[in-house]
C-alpha positions in Angstrom: 60.7 94.0 113.4 58.3 91.9 111.2 60.0 88.8 109.7 58.8 87.5 106.4 60.0 83.9 107.0 61.1 81.6 109.9 63.2 78.4 109.8 63.6 76.3 113.0 66.7 74.1 113.3 67.3 71.5 116.0 66.4 68.2 117.6 63.3 66.9 119.4 63.0 70.1 121.5 62.2 72.0 118.3 60.4 69.2 116.5 57.8 69.3 119.2 58.2 65.8 120.6 55.4 65.0 123.2 53.4 68.1 122.2 51.0 66.6 119.7 48.1 67.9 117.6 44.8 65.9 117.8 45.9 63.9 114.7 49.1 62.8 116.5 51.5 65.0 114.5 53.8 67.1 116.5 53.3 70.8 117.1 55.7 72.3 119.6 56.7 75.9 120.3 58.1 76.5 116.8 54.7 76.1 115.1 53.1 78.4 117.7 55.8 81.1 117.1 55.4 80.7 113.3 51.6 81.0 113.6 52.0 84.3 115.5 54.6 85.6 113.1 52.3 84.8 110.2 49.6 86.9 111.8 52.0 89.8 111.9 53.3 89.4 108.3 50.4 88.1 106.3 49.4 85.1 104.2 52.7 84.9 102.3 54.8 84.2 105.4 57.2 81.3 105.0 57.9 78.7 107.6 59.9 75.4 107.8 60.6 73.3 110.8 63.7 71.2 109.9 64.3 69.8 113.4 64.5 66.0 113.8 64.6 64.1 117.1 67.8 62.5 118.3 70.1 64.6 116.2 73.5 65.5 117.5 74.8 69.0 117.0 77.1 68.2 114.1 74.2 66.3 112.4 71.9 69.3 112.8 74.4 71.7 111.3 75.5 69.3 108.5 71.9 68.4 107.5 70.0 71.5 108.2 72.2 74.5 107.7 72.5 74.3 103.9 68.8 74.1 103.2 68.3 76.9 105.7 70.7 79.1 104.0 69.1 78.3 100.6 65.8 79.6 101.9 67.3 82.9 103.1 64.9 83.3 106.0 64.5 86.5 108.0 64.6 84.5 111.3 66.3 81.3 112.3 66.1 79.5 115.7 68.8 77.0 116.7 68.6 74.6 119.6 71.1 71.8 119.7 73.8 70.0 121.7 71.4 68.4 124.3 71.8 65.0 122.9 75.6 65.4 122.8 75.9 66.2 126.5 74.2 62.9 127.3 77.0 60.9 125.6 79.8 59.4 127.7 82.5 61.5 126.0 82.0 65.0 124.6 84.0 68.3 124.5 81.4 70.9 125.3 83.8 73.7 124.3 84.1 72.2 120.9 80.4 72.2 120.5 80.3 75.9 121.1 83.1 76.4 118.6 81.1 74.4 116.1 78.1 76.7 116.5 79.9 79.9 115.8 80.6 79.6 112.1 77.0 78.6 111.6 75.8 81.8 113.3 78.3 83.8 111.2 77.1 82.3 107.9 73.5 83.1 108.8 74.3 86.6 110.0 76.3 87.2 106.8 73.2 86.9 104.7 71.2 89.1 107.0 69.3 86.5 109.0 68.5 87.1 112.6 69.3 84.2 114.9 67.8 82.9 118.1 70.0 80.6 120.2 68.6 78.7 123.1 69.9 78.1 126.5 69.0 74.8 128.3 66.9 74.6 131.4 68.8 72.8 134.2 67.1 69.5 134.4 70.3 67.5 135.3 69.2 67.2 138.9 66.6 64.7 137.8 69.0 62.7 135.6 71.7 60.1 136.3 75.2 61.4 136.0 74.3 65.0 137.2 77.9 65.8 138.1 79.0 65.0 134.5 76.0 66.6 132.7 75.5 69.8 134.5 78.9 71.4 133.7 78.5 70.4 130.0 75.1 72.1 129.9 76.5 75.2 131.6 79.2 75.5 128.9 76.7 75.3 126.1 74.5 77.9 127.9 77.5 80.2 128.4 78.5 79.7 124.7 75.0 80.6 123.5 75.0 83.8 125.5 78.5 84.9 124.5 78.1 84.2 120.8 75.2 86.6 120.8 77.2 89.3 122.6 80.8 89.0 121.5 80.7 89.9 117.8 77.9 92.4 118.4 80.1 94.2 120.8 83.1 94.1 118.4 81.0 95.7 115.7 79.8 98.4 118.1 83.4 99.1 118.9 84.3 99.1 115.2 87.0 96.5 115.9 86.4 95.1 112.4 88.3 98.1 111.1 91.4 96.7 112.8 91.3 93.5 110.8 93.4 93.0 107.7 91.9 94.1 104.4 89.2 91.8 103.1 88.4 90.3 106.5 85.4 90.9 108.8 83.8 89.5 111.9 81.2 87.8 109.6 83.9 85.3 108.6 83.7 81.7 109.9 84.9 81.0 113.5 87.7 78.8 112.2 89.0 81.6 109.9 88.8 84.2 112.7 90.4 82.0 115.4 93.2 80.6 113.3 96.5 81.9 114.7 94.6 84.5 116.8 92.9 82.6 119.6 93.5 79.6 121.8 90.1 78.2 122.9 89.0 74.9 124.4 89.3 72.7 127.5 92.7 72.4 129.3 93.9 69.5 127.1 93.1 71.4 123.9 94.7 74.7 125.2 97.8 72.7 126.3 98.1 71.2 122.8 97.9 74.7 121.1 100.5 76.2 123.4 102.8 73.3 122.7 102.3 73.8 119.0 103.2 77.5 119.2 106.3 76.7 121.3 107.4 74.0 118.9 106.8 75.9 115.6 107.7 79.4 116.6 110.0 79.0 119.6 107.6 81.0 121.8 108.8 81.3 125.4 106.3 84.0 126.7 102.6 84.3 126.1 100.0 86.8 127.3 96.5 85.5 127.9 93.2 87.4 127.8 90.5 85.4 129.7 87.6 87.9 129.8 85.3 88.5 126.8 82.2 90.7 126.4 79.2 89.3 128.3 81.3 86.8 130.3 80.3 86.5 133.9 83.0 87.4 136.4 82.9 84.0 138.1 83.4 82.3 134.7 86.5 84.5 134.1 87.9 83.5 137.5 87.2 79.8 136.7 89.1 80.2 133.5 92.0 81.7 135.3 92.1 78.9 137.8 91.9 76.2 135.0 94.7 77.9 133.1 96.9 78.1 136.2 96.2 74.6 137.7 95.6 72.5 134.6 97.7 74.1 131.8 100.6 76.3 132.9 101.9 73.9 135.6 102.5 71.3 132.8 104.9 73.7 131.1 106.6 74.9 134.2 107.6 71.3 135.0 108.6 70.5 131.4 
């Protein structure tokens, strides 16, 4: 496929920090990719690098998604969340959930999206035991976002949705009253909400999704059993 335009969203990784041109301005991988795509497409190829160092994931989406959508690019790259995982408190599952509606909006207008996984550099950083699991969640989320709805479309599961709905809807709209997602605290809160509002006494959980590694499935089962269900058995 030959893209006619490319927009790069993100933080310092995409801005090109520490990868400078001779004049001191930053180059980075995005400029190199754009230069190659321009060779393929021709002189009217469009490119914008919106990435800014230090940005948190919410800031990237809030500041960069709207102008990206306005440009209707053929290709978008997104790398974010790295600055979030360095903070003392962060819900990595919530970061993944925040990314999904962004991807849905881009795909709805026909834009191809590249999501980045993070290299594991936590062994060289203080707080490795805290940072490594967070980075792993973001990496798993990036992989699963790219596979889950693609698999659903191949299976024509969108035909099972109510009239007027599709898998291109935002994550919040799709998940509302359909899925319970998050860390043990968030899942426990959602179960309690269903029990209080609907009088639910029995629930069936599906913990495996397309593209999900078997060990991740087993970890989810253990978390559900040890960190969530035991609370309700004792209440």
